[in-house]
C-alpha positions as CSV (number, residue, x, y, z in Angstrom):
1,M,-50.4,-19.0,33.4
2,Y,-52.8,-22.0,33.2
3,L,-52.0,-24.4,30.0
4,N,-55.1,-24.8,27.8
5,D,-56.8,-28.0,27.2
6,F,-55.0,-30.4,25.1
7,E,-54.8,-34.2,24.4
8,Y,-51.6,-36.0,24.9
9,F,-49.5,-38.5,23.0
10,A,-46.4,-40.4,23.9
11,P,-45.2,-42.1,20.9
12,K,-42.5,-44.9,21.2
13,T,-41.2,-44.9,17.7
14,C,-40.3,-42.4,15.0
15,G,-43.1,-43.8,12.9
16,E,-45.8,-43.1,15.6
17,I,-44.3,-39.4,15.6
18,L,-44.6,-39.3,11.9
19,D,-48.2,-40.7,11.7
20,L,-49.3,-38.4,14.5
21,V,-48.0,-34.9,12.7
22,G,-49.3,-35.9,9.7
23,R,-52.5,-36.7,10.8
24,L,-53.0,-33.5,13.0
25,G,-51.3,-30.8,11.3
26,T,-50.8,-27.6,12.8
27,K,-52.6,-28.4,15.7
28,A,-50.2,-30.1,17.1
29,K,-46.9,-29.3,18.7
30,I,-43.6,-31.4,19.5
31,L,-42.8,-31.5,23.3
32,A,-39.1,-32.4,23.7
33,G,-37.9,-30.5,26.8
34,G,-40.7,-28.1,27.0
35,T,-38.6,-25.4,28.3
36,D,-39.8,-22.4,25.8
37,L,-42.9,-24.5,24.4
38,L,-44.7,-24.6,28.1
39,I,-43.7,-20.8,28.7
40,M,-45.1,-19.8,25.6
41,M,-48.2,-21.8,26.3
42,K,-48.8,-20.6,30.2
43,E,-48.2,-17.1,28.5
44,K,-50.9,-18.0,25.8
45,M,-48.6,-17.3,22.8
46,L,-49.5,-21.1,21.5
47,K,-52.7,-22.8,22.2
48,P,-52.0,-26.1,20.5
49,D,-54.8,-28.9,20.6
50,Y,-52.4,-32.2,20.8
51,L,-48.8,-32.5,22.5
52,I,-46.7,-34.9,21.2
53,D,-44.1,-35.7,23.8
54,I,-41.3,-37.4,21.7
55,N,-39.0,-38.2,25.2
56,D,-39.8,-42.1,25.4
57,V,-38.4,-42.5,21.5
58,Q,-35.2,-43.9,22.0
59,E,-34.2,-43.3,18.7
60,L,-34.0,-39.6,18.6
61,K,-31.4,-39.2,21.4
62,G,-27.8,-39.9,22.0
63,I,-24.4,-38.9,20.9
64,S,-22.6,-41.4,18.6
65,Y,-19.1,-40.8,16.6
66,E,-17.5,-43.0,13.9
67,P,-13.5,-41.7,13.2
68,G,-13.4,-40.1,9.8
69,K,-16.9,-39.3,9.7
70,G,-17.8,-37.7,12.7
71,A,-20.6,-37.4,15.3
72,V,-24.4,-37.9,14.9
73,I,-26.4,-36.2,18.0
74,G,-30.4,-37.2,18.0
75,T,-32.8,-34.1,18.3
76,A,-34.1,-35.0,21.4
77,T,-30.8,-35.3,23.6
78,K,-30.5,-33.2,26.6
79,I,-28.2,-30.2,26.4
80,S,-26.7,-31.4,29.6
81,E,-25.8,-34.9,28.0
82,I,-23.8,-32.4,25.4
83,E,-22.4,-30.1,28.0
84,H,-21.0,-33.3,29.9
85,S,-20.1,-35.4,27.0
86,D,-16.0,-36.0,26.9
87,L,-16.5,-36.8,23.2
88,I,-18.2,-33.3,22.5
89,R,-15.2,-31.7,24.7
90,E,-12.6,-33.6,22.8
91,K,-13.7,-32.9,19.0
92,Y,-16.4,-30.3,19.3
93,F,-15.3,-27.8,22.1
94,A,-17.3,-24.7,20.8
95,L,-20.6,-26.6,21.2
96,S,-19.4,-27.9,24.6
97,Q,-19.2,-24.4,25.6
98,A,-22.4,-23.2,24.7
99,A,-24.1,-26.1,26.0
100,G,-22.9,-25.2,29.4
101,E,-23.8,-21.7,29.3
102,L,-27.5,-22.6,28.0
103,G,-29.8,-21.4,31.1
104,S,-29.5,-23.1,34.5
105,A,-28.4,-26.8,35.3
106,Q,-32.4,-27.4,35.9
107,V,-33.0,-26.2,32.2
108,R,-30.0,-28.1,30.8
109,A,-31.1,-31.4,32.2
110,M,-34.7,-30.7,30.5
111,A,-33.9,-28.8,27.4
112,T,-32.9,-30.3,24.1
113,L,-30.4,-29.7,21.1
114,G,-33.5,-30.1,18.2
115,G,-35.4,-27.8,20.7
116,N,-33.0,-25.0,21.0
117,S,-32.9,-25.0,16.8
118,C,-36.5,-25.5,16.0
119,H,-37.1,-22.6,18.7
120,A,-35.1,-20.6,16.5
121,S,-34.5,-17.9,18.8
122,P,-31.7,-15.5,17.3
123,A,-30.4,-15.3,20.7
124,A,-30.0,-19.0,21.2
125,E,-26.9,-20.7,22.2
126,T,-26.2,-24.0,20.5
127,P,-26.9,-22.6,16.5
128,P,-23.8,-20.6,16.1
129,P,-21.4,-23.1,17.2
130,L,-23.4,-25.9,15.4
131,V,-23.1,-23.8,12.1
132,A,-19.3,-23.1,12.8
133,L,-19.0,-26.8,13.0
134,G,-20.1,-27.5,9.9
135,A,-23.6,-29.1,11.0
136,K,-26.3,-30.4,8.7
137,V,-29.9,-31.5,10.2
138,V,-31.7,-34.5,9.0
139,V,-35.8,-33.8,8.7
140,K,-37.8,-36.6,7.9
141,S,-41.5,-37.0,6.9
142,I,-43.7,-40.0,5.6
143,A,-42.1,-39.6,2.1
144,G,-38.9,-39.7,3.5
145,E,-35.3,-37.8,4.6
146,K,-33.7,-34.8,3.4
147,E,-30.2,-33.4,5.1
148,L,-29.5,-29.7,5.0
149,P,-27.2,-27.0,6.4
150,L,-28.2,-26.1,10.0
151,E,-27.6,-22.1,8.4
152,E,-30.2,-23.2,5.9
153,F,-32.9,-25.1,8.2
154,I,-33.3,-21.7,10.5
155,L,-35.0,-18.9,8.3
156,G,-35.7,-16.6,10.9
157,N,-37.3,-15.6,14.6
158,R,-39.2,-18.7,15.6
159,K,-39.0,-19.3,11.3
160,T,-37.7,-22.9,10.1
161,T,-37.8,-25.3,7.0
162,L,-39.9,-27.3,8.8
163,A,-43.3,-28.1,6.7
164,E,-46.4,-30.1,8.0
165,G,-46.0,-33.4,8.8
166,E,-41.9,-33.1,9.2
167,I,-39.6,-33.4,12.0
168,L,-36.0,-32.9,12.8
169,T,-34.6,-36.1,13.8
170,K,-30.6,-35.5,14.1
171,F,-27.7,-33.3,13.5
172,L,-24.5,-34.5,11.6
173,L,-21.2,-32.7,12.6
174,P,-18.1,-33.7,9.9
175,E,-15.2,-34.8,11.4
176,P,-13.2,-32.1,12.6
177,A,-10.0,-31.1,10.2
178,P,-6.4,-31.8,11.7
179,R,-4.7,-28.6,13.4
180,S,-8.3,-27.0,14.0
181,A,-9.8,-25.6,16.9
182,S,-13.2,-24.1,17.9
183,R,-14.5,-21.6,20.6
184,Y,-18.0,-20.0,21.8
185,S,-18.2,-17.0,23.9
186,Y,-21.1,-14.7,24.5
187,I,-21.9,-11.1,26.2
188,G,-24.9,-10.5,28.8
189,L,-26.0,-7.9,30.8
190,R,-24.6,-9.9,33.6
191,D,-23.5,-13.3,35.1
192,A,-26.4,-14.9,35.7
193,M,-29.4,-17.0,33.7
194,E,-29.6,-14.0,31.0
195,I,-30.7,-14.1,27.1
196,D,-27.3,-13.2,25.5
197,A,-26.8,-9.9,24.1
198,V,-24.4,-11.2,21.8
199,N,-22.7,-14.7,21.0
200,M,-20.3,-16.1,18.5
201,A,-18.8,-19.3,17.8
202,V,-15.2,-19.4,15.9
203,N,-14.0,-22.6,13.9
204,L,-10.3,-22.4,12.9
205,A,-8.1,-24.8,10.9
206,L,-4.2,-24.2,10.0
207,E,-1.8,-25.6,7.3
208,D,0.8,-27.8,7.8
209,D,3.0,-24.8,8.9
210,G,0.6,-24.2,12.1
211,R,0.5,-20.5,11.1
212,T,-1.8,-20.1,7.9
213,V,-5.2,-20.1,8.1
214,K,-6.7,-22.9,6.3
215,S,-10.3,-22.4,6.6
216,L,-12.3,-20.2,9.2
217,R,-16.1,-20.2,10.0
218,M,-17.7,-17.2,12.2
219,V,-20.7,-17.1,13.2
220,M,-22.6,-14.8,15.1
221,G,-25.7,-14.7,17.3
222,S,-28.0,-12.0,18.8
223,V,-27.1,-10.1,16.1
224,S,-29.5,-11.2,13.1
225,P,-32.7,-12.8,12.9
226,V,-30.6,-16.1,11.9
227,P,-26.9,-17.0,13.1
228,L,-25.0,-15.1,11.1
229,I,-21.7,-15.9,9.1
230,A,-19.3,-13.3,9.0
231,V,-18.2,-13.9,5.3
232,E,-16.1,-10.6,5.0
233,A,-14.7,-11.6,8.3
234,Q,-13.7,-14.9,7.1
235,G,-11.9,-13.7,4.1
236,I,-9.5,-11.5,5.4
237,L,-7.7,-14.6,7.5
238,I,-8.4,-17.4,5.2
239,G,-5.1,-18.1,3.4
240,Q,-2.9,-15.5,5.5
241,V,-0.3,-16.1,8.1
242,F,-2.3,-15.6,11.4
243,N,-1.5,-12.5,13.1
244,Q,-2.6,-9.4,15.0
245,E,-2.9,-7.0,12.4
246,L,-5.2,-9.4,10.3
247,M,-6.7,-10.6,13.7
248,E,-8.2,-6.8,14.0
249,K,-9.0,-6.2,10.6
250,A,-10.9,-9.3,11.0
251,A,-12.9,-8.3,14.0
252,Q,-13.8,-4.7,12.9
253,A,-15.0,-6.5,9.5
254,A,-17.5,-9.1,11.7
255,S,-18.6,-6.0,13.5
256,V,-19.4,-4.0,10.4
257,E,-21.5,-7.5,8.8
258,A,-23.5,-7.6,12.3
259,N,-27.1,-6.5,11.8
260,P,-28.5,-6.0,15.5
261,I,-31.3,-4.1,17.0
262,S,-31.6,-2.6,19.9
263,D,-33.8,-3.9,22.6
264,I,-34.1,-4.0,26.6
265,R,-30.7,-6.2,26.7
266,A,-28.4,-3.7,24.7
267,S,-28.5,-1.4,21.9
268,A,-27.3,-1.8,18.5
269,E,-24.3,0.2,18.8
270,Y,-23.2,-1.8,22.1
271,R,-23.5,-5.1,20.4
272,R,-21.4,-4.3,17.2
273,E,-18.8,-3.3,19.4
274,M,-18.9,-6.7,21.6
275,V,-19.1,-8.5,18.2
276,A,-15.3,-6.9,17.5
277,V,-14.2,-7.9,21.4
278,L,-15.8,-11.3,20.7
279,A,-14.3,-11.8,17.5
280,R,-10.7,-10.9,19.0
281,R,-10.9,-13.2,22.2
282,L,-11.9,-16.1,20.3
283,L,-9.9,-16.2,17.1
284,Q,-6.7,-15.4,19.5
285,Q,-7.9,-18.7,21.6
286,A,-8.6,-20.7,18.4
287,F,-5.4,-20.0,16.7
288,N,-3.5,-20.5,20.0
289,A,-5.5,-24.3,20.3
290,A,-5.0,-24.8,16.5
291,S,-1.1,-24.1,16.5
292,G,-0.1,-25.2,20.1
293,T,1.4,-21.8,20.8
294,K,0.8,-19.5,24.0
295,E,-0.9,-16.1,23.3
296,G,2.0,-13.6,21.6
297,N,4.2,-16.2,20.6
298,W,3.6,-16.7,16.7
């Protein structure tokens, strides 16, 4: 469980990071929280020659918000800061919920939002709510920077679009729509620090009547190599007056769209069943919150 020998860098600016990743290339790894990277190094899955610690780069940290435009979250922002942010809880509740479920309090104090997406685990907690909320990421290199939706950034298990010389710098979250609400939940083997068997986030907005679904994003985790958007399920509810019959159809459609595997945490069949359970639960919760009604009072 010993780490391999490596050279350590602690840059102070984003420019210094870009210079290092440009010079050192694939022999270097970015160290943010280290909650995944150091474990993989101890298990000899990774043996980088260089570690670039970005924790002293203040421009990559923090949460800011501009009314009408939305929020910006730095890639090195700790999960615990997101968990305890009043702004995130008020505006982007699904992300607040997911942050609170990631690992233990000790892990959340170290882990970063950028690391959770760059690690690109299919069971990661924060990518599904970020995708549901319409988040974009900003990727930077010496040549400049670009924005792209998070669902296009994550390509598969441990795979992202990051090329040599590029780093993820921040997340952009749009202003929440009027009469909207987001929710997140998960299913695990036990109520403990466990990798999710299934997770899901829902972001729902209603028309002025408070009953008709104007927009909807349902995103499933741990049932595909990437955060999976339930396109068919969304289409069943968008433009329709929300009711239990349509909610059930959408839940079943999401279950069909899921593409899970069987592993030590759950069988594929169980995961599909749990997708429907989470879909019903989160659609109802999001509708209730967006409409201001109590369950069953449509």
